[in-house]
C-alpha positions in Angstrom: 0.1 -0.1 0.2 2.8 2.6 1.0 4.8 2.2 -2.2 2.4 4.3 -4.1 2.9 7.4 -2.0 5.3 10.0 -2.5 6.7 11.3 0.5 7.0 15.0 1.0 7.6 15.3 4.8 8.5 19.1 4.4 4.8 19.6 3.3 3.6 18.6 6.4 5.2 21.9 7.9 3.3 24.0 5.4 0.1 22.5 5.8 0.5 22.8 9.3 1.3 26.6 8.7 -2.1 26.6 6.9 -3.6 25.4 10.0 -1.4 28.0 11.7 -2.9 31.2 10.6 -6.2 29.8 10.1 -6.1 28.7 14.3 -5.8 32.4 14.5 -8.6 33.6 12.7 -10.6 31.2 14.4 -9.7 31.5 18.0 -9.8 35.4 17.6 -13.7 35.2 17.4 -14.7 31.5 19.0 -14.1 32.5 22.7 -16.2 35.5 22.5 -19.2 34.2 19.8 -21.2 32.6 22.5 -20.8 35.5 24.5 -21.9 37.8 22.0 -24.8 35.8 21.2 -26.0 35.6 24.5 -25.1 38.5 26.0 -25.4 41.2 23.6 -27.8 39.8 20.7 -29.7 38.3 23.5 -30.2 34.6 22.4 -30.8 31.6 24.5 -28.5 28.7 25.2 -30.7 26.2 22.8 -30.2 28.6 19.9 -26.7 28.8 20.5 -26.5 24.8 20.3 -28.2 25.0 17.2 -26.0 27.6 15.4 -22.8 25.7 16.9 -24.1 22.2 16.0 -25.0 23.5 12.3 -21.8 24.9 11.9 -20.4 21.3 12.5 -23.3 19.5 10.7 -22.4 22.0 7.7 -18.4 21.2 8.1 -19.6 17.2 8.0 -21.6 17.3 5.0 -18.7 19.0 2.7 -16.2 17.4 4.1 -17.5 14.1 2.5 -18.1 16.3 -0.7 -14.5 17.3 -0.6 -12.9 13.9 0.3 -14.8 12.6 -2.5 -13.9 15.1 -5.2 -10.0 15.1 -4.0 -10.0 11.3 -4.5 -11.8 11.5 -8.0 -9.8 14.4 -9.4 -6.7 13.6 -7.8 -6.1 17.7 -6.6 -6.4 18.9 -3.1 -5.1 22.5 -3.2 -8.0 23.9 -5.1 -10.6 22.6 -3.0 -8.7 23.5 0.4 -8.6 27.2 -1.4 -12.2 27.4 -1.5 -12.9 26.3 1.9 -10.5 29.1 3.4 -12.2 31.3 1.1 -15.7 30.9 2.3 -14.9 31.2 6.2 -12.8 34.6 4.7 -16.3 35.8 3.5 -18.6 34.7 6.3 -16.6 35.5 9.7 -16.5 39.3 8.9 -20.1 39.3 8.0 -21.1 38.2 11.5 -20.5 41.5 12.5 -23.2 42.9 10.6 -25.9 40.1 11.2 -28.0 40.4 14.3 -31.2 38.3 13.3 -31.2 34.7 13.9 -31.5 33.5 10.3 -28.6 35.7 9.1 -26.5 34.3 11.8 -27.2 30.7 11.0 -26.7 31.3 7.6 -22.9 32.6 7.9 -22.2 30.0 10.3 -23.2 27.5 8.1 -21.0 29.4 5.4 -18.2 29.0 7.8 -19.0 25.4 8.1 -19.1 24.6 4.5 -15.7 26.3 4.1 -14.1 24.4 6.9 -15.6 21.0 5.4 -14.7 21.8 1.8 -10.7 22.3 3.4 -10.5 19.6 5.9 -10.7 16.3 4.4 -8.4 17.3 1.3 -6.0 18.6 3.9 -6.0 15.7 5.9 -5.4 13.5 2.7 -2.0 15.9 1.9 -0.9 15.0 5.1 -1.3 11.3 5.1 -0.1 11.3 1.4 2.9 13.2 2.4 4.3 10.6 5.1 4.9 6.9 5.6 3.0 4.8 8.1 5.7 4.5 10.4 5.6 8.5 10.9 2.1 9.3 10.2 1.3 9.8 13.8 4.3 12.2 13.9 3.2 14.1 11.1 -0.5 14.4 11.9 1.0 15.6 15.5 2.9 18.3 14.1 0.2 19.6 11.6 -2.1 19.6 15.0 0.2 21.1 17.2 1.2 24.2 14.6 -2.5 24.3 14.2 -3.3 24.6 17.8 -0.1 27.2 18.2 -2.3 29.4 16.2 -5.1 28.5 18.4 -3.1 29.7 21.4 -1.8 32.5 19.6 -5.7 33.7 18.3 -6.8 33.8 22.1 -3.6 35.9 23.1 -4.2 38.3 20.1 -8.4 38.3 21.3 -7.1 39.1 24.7 -5.0 42.2 23.9 -8.1 43.6 21.5 -10.2 43.3 24.5 -8.0 44.9 26.6 -7.6 47.8 24.2 -11.2 48.0 23.3 -12.2 48.3 26.7 -15.5 50.6 26.9 -16.0 50.2 23.2 -19.3 49.5 22.3 -18.3 48.0 19.0 -15.3 45.5 20.2 -17.2 42.7 19.1 -17.9 43.9 15.3 -14.0 45.0 15.2 -12.8 41.6 16.5 -14.8 39.6 13.9 -13.7 42.1 10.9 -10.2 41.6 12.3 -10.2 38.2 11.9 -10.2 38.1 8.2 -6.4 39.2 8.0 -4.8 35.9 9.1 -6.8 34.2 6.6 -5.4 36.3 4.0 -2.0 35.2 5.0 -3.2 31.5 4.9 -4.4 31.7 1.4 -1.0 33.3 0.4 0.8 30.3 2.2 -1.5 27.9 0.2 -1.1 29.2 -3.2 2.8 29.6 -3.1 4.3 27.0 -0.7 1.6 23.8 -0.2 2.4 20.9 -3.0 -0.1 18.6 -4.4 1.0 15.1 -4.0 0.1 13.3 -7.1 -1.9 10.0 -6.2 -4.0 7.7 -8.7 -7.4 8.8 -9.4 -10.0 6.2 -10.2 -13.7 6.3 -10.9 -15.9 4.2 -8.5 -19.3 3.9 -8.9 -21.6 4.8 -5.9 -21.2 1.4 -3.7 -17.8 1.0 -4.5 -17.1 4.7 -3.0 -18.3 3.2 0.3 -16.2 -0.2 0.2 -13.9 0.5 3.0 -12.3 -2.0 5.7 -14.8 -3.4 8.1 -12.4 -2.1 10.9 -12.9 1.4 10.0 -16.8 1.1 10.2 -16.5 -0.5 13.8 -14.3 2.1 14.7 -16.4 4.8 13.4 -19.5 3.7 15.2 -17.8 3.7 18.8 -16.6 7.3 17.4 -20.2 8.3 17.0 -21.3 7.0 20.2 -18.9 8.9 21.8 -20.0 11.8 20.2 -23.4 12.0 21.2 -22.2 13.7 24.4 -19.6 15.7 22.6 -21.4 18.8 22.5 -19.9 22.5 21.0 -17.0 23.8 23.1 -19.3 26.7 23.3 -20.7 25.2 26.1 -17.3 25.6 28.0 -17.3 29.0 27.4 -20.3 29.7 28.8 -19.6 27.4 31.8 -16.7 29.5 32.4 -18.5 32.8 32.2 -21.3 30.8 34.6 -18.6 30.0 37.3 -17.4 33.9 37.4 -15.0 33.9 34.5 -15.1 37.5 33.6 -14.9 38.5 29.8 -11.1 39.6 29.4 -9.9 36.7 31.0 -11.8 34.1 29.2 -9.3 34.4 26.1 -6.3 33.6 28.3 -8.4 30.6 29.8 -9.0 29.4 26.2 -5.1 30.3 25.5 -4.1 27.7 28.5 -6.2 25.1 26.8 -4.8 25.3 23.4 -1.2 25.6 24.8 -1.7 22.1 26.5 -3.2 20.8 23.4 -0.4 21.8 21.3 2.3 21.0 23.6 1.0 17.2 23.8 0.1 16.8 20.2 3.5 15.5 18.9 4.6 13.3 21.8 1.2 11.7 21.9 0.9 11.3 18.4 4.7 9.8 18.3 3.1 7.3 21.0 0.6 6.1 19.1 3.3 4.9 16.4 4.7 2.9 19.0 2.0 1.7 20.9 -1.3 2.0 18.9 -3.8 4.5 18.2 -6.6 2.9 19.6 -4.8 2.8 23.0 -4.0 6.6 22.9 -7.3 7.6 21.8 -8.6 5.7 24.9 -6.6 7.6 27.1 -8.2 10.9 25.4 -11.9 9.2 26.0 -11.3 8.8 29.6 -9.8 12.2 29.9 -12.8 13.6 28.1 -14.9 12.1 31.1 -12.9 13.3 33.7 -12.9 17.0 32.5 -16.7 16.9 31.9 -17.3 15.4 35.5 -14.6 18.4 36.7 -17.2 21.0 34.6 -20.2 19.7 36.0 -19.2 19.6 39.7 -17.3 23.0 39.5 -18.2 25.9 41.8 -15.5 28.6 41.7 -13.9 30.3 38.6 -10.7 29.2 39.8 -11.1 25.7 39.0 -12.0 26.6 35.2 -8.3 27.0 34.4 -7.1 23.5 36.2 -10.1 21.9 34.0 -9.5 23.8 30.9 -5.9 22.6 31.1 -6.6 19.1 31.5 -9.1 19.2 28.6 -6.2 20.0 26.4 -5.1 16.3 26.7 -8.5 15.1 25.2 -7.7 17.0 22.3 -4.0 15.9 21.9 -5.0 12.3 22.3 -7.6 12.2 19.9 -8.0 14.4 17.2 -4.8 13.8 14.8 -4.6 10.4 16.3 -8.1 9.4 15.3 -7.2 10.6 11.7 -4.0 8.6 11.4 -5.6 5.7 12.7 -8.0 6.1 9.7 -4.9 6.2 7.6 -3.6 3.0 8.5 -6.8 1.3 8.0 -7.8 2.8 3.9 -5.5 2.8 1.0 -4.2 6.1 -0.3 -6.7 6.4 -3.2 -9.5 6.0 -0.7 -8.3 8.1 2.1 -9.9 11.5 1.0 -13.3 9.7 0.7 -12.8 7.6 4.2 -11.9 11.1 5.9 -15.1 12.6 4.2 -17.6 9.6 5.4 -15.3 9.8 8.9 -15.6 13.7 9.2 -19.4 13.9 8.0 -20.3 11.0 9.9 -19.0 12.7 13.4 -20.4 16.2 12.1 -23.9 15.3 11.5 -23.8 13.7 15.1 -22.6 17.3 16.6 -26.2 19.3 15.8 -28.6 17.1 17.9 -25.6 17.0 20.5 -25.5 20.6 21.0 -29.0 21.1 20.8 -29.5 18.4 23.5 -26.6 20.2 25.5 -28.3 23.4 25.2 -32.1 22.2 26.2 -30.3 20.3 29.3 -28.7 23.8 30.2 -31.9 25.4 30.0 -34.3 23.5 31.5 -32.3 21.2 34.0 -29.0 23.4 34.9 -25.6 24.4 33.8 -24.0 21.3 34.9 -26.6 19.0 33.3 -24.8 19.0 29.6 -21.5 17.9 31.4 -22.9 14.9 33.0 -24.4 13.8 30.0 -21.4 14.2 27.6 -19.1 12.0 30.6 -21.7 9.3 30.4 -21.6 8.7 26.8 -17.6 9.2 26.8 -17.4 6.4 29.7 -19.9 4.4 27.5 -17.7 4.8 24.0 -14.4 3.8 26.5 -16.2 0.5 27.2 -16.8 -0.2 23.7 -13.3 0.8 22.8 -11.9 -1.6 24.8 -14.1 -4.2 23.5 -12.6 -3.2 20.4 -9.3 -3.4 21.3 -9.9 -7.2 22.9 -11.5 -8.6 19.7 -9.2 -6.7 17.2 -5.7 -6.1 19.1 -4.0 -5.2 15.8 -3.3 -1.4 15.6 -2.0 -0.9 12.1 -3.5 -2.4 8.8 -1.8 -5.0 6.7 
């Protein structure tokens, strides 16, 4: 399987650099968007859950479309470009929207953009590495992505400090988050290289013909995802516990710093002991973090919980995608990532809506107990998967 791949390890750095600047843009507004929607525009938590779930579901659908097209035509860069361009349009326009329909439409457009870029970008990373270094390669890309997500909240903190007392601070920040995306498009055009892969036209049933282990693993991931609501609820919980607006970007930066710092060593660990075992550690960390958010009763506890939550991301995001690459041949990876990302993303809409309802109708702690329960159930299922199918890598 591996001999058909063209290894371009230097490409991984530039792909990661795309994500670095994209992460800056995203995390200049993500930590304040749910607060803007709730506190300034007056929307309830269920609406915020719908808006965030709609983003992720839009991401999911277009991840599949983009993954299939990248395999069909053997070209990934143009699809990635379109994705970043859509986000470049959608994010600043949020500053001009005040009604629910417009906000949902713009969040969906941003989600479409993210979906368009993610699967072909993942396939480019997989095609640029071999199986023995793939976990590390995805870890490098995730680390750069997350370092951008550390820089983004720090920039946001500086802007909030400078704009204290300015009634238009949210609007100014939403406009400014477009600037890093312009840099991202320049890096994509001038530095990232295509990795040629064999293209093959398949009929519709064949397009979904992937290894059985892939679908079993996907089913377990979906079980976990039922309780994996949007991180917007973590931000709302931080405010609920008394963390002030100016400090929230710093808490979010700490979370991303832990995530970035741990991504490469944990990705490398998955190369040695198996992807599933590292993912199991990540889901256990998620369950513990969510139980912590449910039981927290003081603002200072939020710092430790966000830092610990970063370990969950470091042990699952890149490692799960590396595991998918291990199970699927190069010419089918785009659609495998598309199916994987689509299925996970479609679950996000009901997961986030349920979380919003639990918050509004029961208590702010309820969504976190719900999420922890499904994480524990997924851990049990993954242990059974390891027991029945202990081999970590594809033939």
